[in-house]
LUMMI-272082 format. One line per field, with one value per residue (C-alpha): residue number from 1; residue in three letters; x, y, z. Coordinates in steps of 0.25 Angstrom, whole numbers, plus 2048, in hexadecimal, padded with zeros to 3 digits. Each point is the difference from the previous one (the first is absolute). Example, Ala and Ser with C-alpha at 12.3 -4.5 7.8 and 13.67 -1.06 7.14 Angstrom:
<sites>
seq 1|2
type ALA|SER
xx 831|806
yy 7EE|80E
zz 81F|7FE
</sites>
This chain:
<sites>
seq 1|2|3|4|5|6|7|8|9|10|11|12|13|14|15|16|17|18|19|20|21|22|23|24|25|26|27|28|29|30|31|32|33|34|35|36|37|38|39|40|41|42|43|44|45|46|47|48|49|50|51|52|53|54|55|56|57|58|59|60|61|62|63|64|65|66|67|68|69|70|71|72|73|74|75|76|77|78|79|80|81|82|83|84|85|86|87|88|89|90|91|92|93|94|95|96|97|98|99|100|101|102|103|104|105|106|107|108|109|110|111|112|113|114|115|116|117|118|119|120|121|122|123|124|125|126|127|128|129|130|131|132|133|134|135|136|137|138|139|140|141|142|143|144|145|146|147|148|149|150|151|152|153|154|155|156|157|158|159|160|161|162|163|164|165|166|167|168|169|170|171|172|173|174|175|176|177|178|179|180|181|182|183|184|185|186|187|188|189|190|191|192|193|194|195|196|197|198|199|200|201|202|203|204|205|206|207|208|209|210|211|212|213|214|215|216|217|218|219|220|221|222|223|224|225|226|227|228|229|230|231|232|233|234|235|236|237|238|239|240|241|242|243|244|245|246|247|248|249|250|251|252|253|254|255|256|257|258|259|260|261|262|263|264|265|266|267|268|269|270|271|272|273|274|275|276|277|278|279|280|281|282|283|284|285|286|287|288|289|290|291|292|293|294|295|296|297|298|299|300|301|302|303|304|305|306|307|308|309|310|311|312|313|314|315|316|317|318|319|320|321|322|323|324|325|326|327|328|329|330|331|332|333|334|335|336|337|338|339|340|341|342|343|344|345|346|347|348|349|350|351|352|353|354|355|356|357|358|359|360|361|362|363|364|365
type MET|LYS|PHE|SER|LEU|GLU|LYS|LYS|SER|GLY|SER|ALA|ARG|VAL|GLY|ARG|LEU|GLU|LEU|PRO|HIS|GLY|VAL|VAL|GLU|THR|PRO|VAL|PHE|MET|PRO|VAL|GLY|THR|GLN|GLY|THR|VAL|LYS|THR|MET|SER|PRO|LYS|GLU|LEU|SER|GLU|ILE|GLY|VAL|GLU|MET|ILE|VAL|ALA|ASN|THR|TYR|HIS|LEU|TYR|LEU|ARG|PRO|GLY|VAL|GLU|VAL|ILE|ARG|LEU|ALA|GLY|GLY|LEU|ASN|GLN|PHE|THR|GLY|ILE|ASN|LEU|PRO|ILE|LEU|THR|ASP|SER|GLY|GLY|PHE|GLN|ILE|THR|SER|LEU|SER|SER|LEU|VAL|LYS|ILE|SER|ARG|GLU|GLY|ILE|GLN|PHE|GLN|SER|HIS|ILE|ASP|GLY|SER|TYR|HIS|PHE|PHE|THR|PRO|GLU|LYS|VAL|ILE|GLU|ILE|GLN|SER|ILE|PHE|GLN|ASN|ASP|ILE|ALA|MET|CYS|LEU|ASP|CYS|CYS|LEU|GLY|PHE|PRO|LEU|PRO|TYR|GLU|LYS|ALA|LYS|GLU|ALA|VAL|LYS|ILE|ASN|THR|GLU|TRP|ALA|LYS|ARG|SER|LYS|ALA|ILE|SER|ARG|ILE|THR|THR|PHE|ALA|ILE|ILE|GLN|GLY|GLY|THR|PHE|SER|ASP|LEU|ARG|LYS|GLU|SER|ALA|GLN|THR|LEU|LEU|ASP|LEU|ASP|PHE|PRO|GLY|TYR|ALA|ILE|GLY|GLY|LEU|PHE|LEU|GLY|GLU|PRO|ALA|ALA|VAL|SER|TYR|GLU|MET|ILE|LYS|LEU|LEU|SER|GLU|ILE|LEU|PRO|GLU|GLU|LYS|PRO|ARG|TYR|VAL|MET|GLY|ALA|GLY|TYR|PRO|GLU|ASP|ILE|ILE|GLU|CYS|VAL|ASN|MET|GLY|ILE|ASP|MET|PHE|ASP|CYS|VAL|LEU|PRO|THR|ARG|ASN|GLY|ARG|THR|GLY|THR|ALA|PHE|THR|SER|GLU|GLY|ARG|ILE|LEU|ILE|ARG|ASN|ALA|ARG|TYR|SER|LYS|ASP|PHE|SER|PRO|LEU|ASP|SER|ARG|CYS|GLU|CYS|TYR|THR|CYS|LYS|ASN|PHE|SER|ARG|ALA|TYR|LEU|ARG|HIS|LEU|PHE|ILE|ALA|GLU|GLU|ILE|LEU|GLY|GLN|ARG|LEU|LEU|THR|TYR|HIS|ASN|LEU|HIS|PHE|PHE|ILE|ASN|LEU|LEU|LYS|GLN|ILE|ARG|SER|ALA|ILE|ARG|GLU|GLU|ARG|TRP|GLU|ASN|PHE|THR|ARG|ASN|PHE|LEU|ARG|GLU|TYR|LYS|ARG|GLU|GLU|ARG
xx A7F|7FB|808|7FB|805|7F4|808|80C|806|810|805|7F4|7F6|7F1|7FE|7F7|804|7F6|801|7F8|7FC|7FF|803|80B|803|80D|808|7FC|805|7FF|801|806|7FB|80D|7F7|7F4|7FD|801|803|7F4|7F9|7F4|7FE|7F0|808|80B|7F3|7FB|80F|7FE|80C|7FF|80E|808|80F|800|80F|804|809|7F8|7F4|808|803|7F2|7F5|808|7FE|7F8|7F6|7FE|7FF|7F4|7F8|800|80B|806|7F2|7F8|807|803|7F2|805|7F9|80B|80B|80D|80E|80A|80E|80A|808|80D|800|7FF|80F|802|7F6|804|80F|806|7F6|803|80A|802|803|7FD|7F6|7F7|7FE|802|7F8|801|7F2|801|7F2|808|80C|7FD|806|7FA|806|7F8|803|7FA|7F8|7FB|7FC|7F7|7FA|7FD|7FA|7F8|7F7|800|7F7|801|802|80F|80C|80F|80B|80B|808|80E|800|80D|7FB|80A|80C|804|80D|800|805|7F7|7F4|806|800|7F2|7FA|804|7F9|7F5|800|802|7F4|7F6|805|7FB|7F4|7FB|803|7F6|7F5|7F2|7FB|802|80E|808|80F|808|80C|80C|80D|802|805|808|7FB|806|7FB|7F2|800|806|7F6|7F5|803|803|7F3|7F7|807|7F7|7F4|7F7|7F3|806|80C|804|80C|806|80A|7FF|7FB|808|807|808|7FE|7F4|805|807|7F3|7F9|80D|7FF|7F1|801|809|7F7|7F4|806|804|7F2|7F7|7F5|7F4|803|7FE|80C|803|80A|7FF|802|7FE|7F6|803|7F5|80A|808|7F3|7FD|80E|7FF|7F2|807|80A|7F5|7FE|7F4|800|804|7FF|808|7FC|802|7F2|7FC|80D|800|7F2|802|80A|7FB|802|7F7|801|7F8|7FF|80A|80A|802|7FA|807|7F3|807|804|7FD|7FC|7F3|7FB|7F6|7FF|7F0|802|802|80C|7FE|7F4|802|7FC|7F2|804|7F9|80B|802|7F0|7FF|80B|80A|810|7FE|7F7|809|80D|7F8|7FE|811|802|7F6|805|7F2|801|7F5|80A|808|7F4|7FB|80C|803|7F4|801|80F|7FB|7F4|80A|809|7F5|7FA|80D|800|7F2|803|80D|7F7|7F7|80C|805|7F1|7FD|80F|802|80B|80B|7F7|7FB|80F|807|7F3|802|80E|800|7F6|805|80A|80B|803|7F8|7F8
yy 6E2|80F|808|810|80C|806|80E|800|809|802|7F1|7FA|7FB|7FA|7F7|7F5|7F1|7F8|7F3|7F3|7FD|80E|810|801|80E|804|802|7F2|7F7|7F0|7F7|7F4|7F3|7F8|7F2|804|807|80A|7F8|7FF|809|7FB|807|804|809|807|805|804|806|808|7F7|805|7F3|7FA|7F9|7F2|7F9|7F7|7F8|7FB|7FE|7F9|7F4|800|7FD|801|806|7F5|801|810|7FD|7F6|80A|809|80B|805|809|7F3|7F6|80A|807|80E|809|809|803|7FB|800|7F5|803|7F9|7F7|80C|801|7F1|802|80A|7F9|7F1|802|7F4|7F8|809|7FE|80C|801|809|7F4|801|7FD|7F1|7FE|7F4|800|803|7F7|7F1|804|7FE|809|809|80B|80D|807|80E|7F9|7F5|80B|809|7F3|7FB|80E|7FF|7F3|808|80A|807|812|803|7F9|803|7FB|7F7|80A|7FE|803|7FF|807|807|801|801|803|808|7F6|7F7|80A|804|7F2|7FE|80C|7FA|7F3|808|807|7F4|7F9|80C|800|7F1|803|80B|7F7|7F5|808|801|804|80D|800|809|802|800|809|7FB|805|800|80D|805|80B|7FF|7F2|803|80A|7F8|7F4|80B|805|7F1|7FC|80D|7FE|7F3|807|7F8|804|802|800|7FB|803|7F4|7FC|80B|7FE|7F6|805|80B|80F|806|80C|7F8|7F9|80E|805|7F5|802|80F|7FE|7F5|809|80B|7F7|7F7|805|807|7FA|7F3|7F9|7FE|7F6|7FF|7F0|7FC|80F|7FD|80B|80A|80C|7F9|7FF|80E|804|7F9|805|80F|7FB|7FB|7F1|7FA|7F2|7F9|7F1|7FB|7F6|808|802|7F0|7FB|80A|7FD|7F2|803|80B|80D|80A|80C|80A|810|804|7F3|7F2|7F9|7F2|7F9|7F6|80B|7FE|811|7FB|7F5|809|80B|7FF|80A|7FE|7FE|80C|80B|806|7F1|7FC|7F3|7F3|7FD|80D|800|7F6|7FC|804|800|7F6|7F7|800|7FE|7F6|7FA|7FF|7FB|7F6|7FB|801|801|80C|809|801|7FF|80F|804|7FE|806|80C|803|7FE|80A|808|7FF|803|80C|806|800|805|80B|802|800|80A|808|801|803|80B|808|7FD|7F7|807|802|7F1|7FA|80B|7FD|7F0|7FF|80A|7F5|7F4|7FA|7F7|7F8|7F5|801
zz 702|7FE|80A|803|808|805|80C|802|80D|7FF|7FA|809|7F7|7FF|7F5|7FB|7FB|7F8|7FF|7FB|80E|806|801|809|807|802|808|804|80A|7FE|80A|7FD|7FC|7FD|7FE|7FB|80E|80B|80A|80C|7F6|7F6|7F5|807|80A|7F4|7FC|80B|804|7F3|7FA|7F1|7FB|803|7FE|800|7FD|7F2|806|80B|7F8|7F6|80A|807|7FD|7F1|7F4|7FB|80A|7FD|7F4|802|80A|7F5|805|80D|803|7FD|809|80D|7FF|800|7F7|801|7F7|803|7FD|800|806|7F5|80A|7FE|80E|803|7FD|80D|807|7FE|7FD|804|7F5|7F6|7F4|7F5|7F3|7F3|7FD|80B|80F|804|80E|809|806|80E|802|7FB|7FA|7F0|7F7|7F9|7F4|7FD|7F4|7FD|7F4|80A|80B|7F5|7FB|80E|803|7F5|805|80B|7F8|80B|7FE|800|7FF|804|7F8|806|806|806|80F|809|80B|80A|803|7F1|7F9|7F7|7F4|804|800|7F1|7FC|804|7F9|7F4|803|804|7F2|7F8|808|7FE|7EF|800|80A|7F5|7F4|805|808|7FB|810|806|805|80A|800|80C|802|807|805|80D|808|7F4|7FA|7F2|7FF|804|7F3|7F7|805|7FD|7F3|7FB|803|7FC|7F3|802|800|80C|804|80F|807|810|806|808|807|80C|80F|802|80B|7FA|808|7FC|7FC|7F4|7FC|7FD|7F9|7F7|7FF|7FE|7F5|7F9|802|7F6|7F5|801|7F5|807|7F8|805|80E|80B|809|80D|804|80D|808|80B|80B|801|7FE|7F5|7F9|802|7FD|7F3|7FD|802|7F4|7F6|803|7FC|806|80D|805|80D|80A|80C|803|7FF|806|80B|804|800|80B|807|7FD|7FB|7F7|806|7FE|80B|7FD|800|80E|804|806|809|808|80F|7FF|7F9|808|805|7F5|7FB|7F5|7F2|7FA|7F9|803|7F3|7F9|7FD|7FB|803|80D|805|802|806|809|809|801|80D|7FA|7F3|808|809|7F3|7FB|80E|7FE|7F2|7FA|7F1|801|806|7F3|7F8|806|801|7F0|7FD|808|7FA|7F1|803|806|7F3|7F7|808|7FE|7F1|7FF|80C|7F7|7F2|805|806|7F2|7FA|809|7FE|810|7FD|808|80C|802|7FF|809|80B|7FE|802|80A|808|7FB|809|7F9|80C|805|80E
</sites>
């Protein structure tokens, strides 16, 4: 991996990631393809939309189709047909999302499969080995992510474990691997986690364990604190930040990489992101609304279909509705990041953020 900075506006920055499967412009939004697929979208459609990179999940792919299948296919890109850079999360987030099926020790994590109840033990070394077989572009260290709310003593112990796991990952890794900073909502623990991981000199750093239910102001406080510590010459990744307003706030603090399930999950459940805010397409007010989802959007959905038709598809439970809204949402996010990069390059970042946040309504309509 090679990372270079091209332009700054305050702390906001534009950069370039050169990876084995392609070049990625940052700041970048990476759609989530947990099981080797961005839900309802084909690889061809991802390319049409302008997606530059996706995120898959080590835990889920380990369970199915299994590491051996992906190895025999020649790696994750070959197996999925996705000709884009892929970052794989380590499985640490599943400590939170599958908490009832998880036991943590200093050695690693015991998972009980949510599919068939079988038991599997993930060590930091095993997670790196799995991701090496996947042959994807960026791997993540196994991290100890305990969610929110989190008592101080538990957060402190999690930071110790997280650091030990990062050291063990670094010792064996021969692939591009990012470390993940933890520490809950506690400034001193976040600083401690960052400093110990910086000493290990990873090629990039992620901020994990935020946007899990804590107030947005607290998330921003932790990110600002860390952005002042993290080295400028290395990429910075905030995991799970997905609302447009969160992305803009984080870019303003110098963050380069984002991922979230929001555009695809909300697309499947009938919520569209637009330049004026979120639209719940099932609402009766759209039953005779023949305007596009977003009059400023140039995506396939907005150029060809009305709000009334999209509402009909959801009411009739037609799968096309989920696909068209997901397509639009991904286009909206990818286009937002393009606009952000242009605003920084053209030295109009402050005007862009002010105008966007004035017009974008946070409540659903």
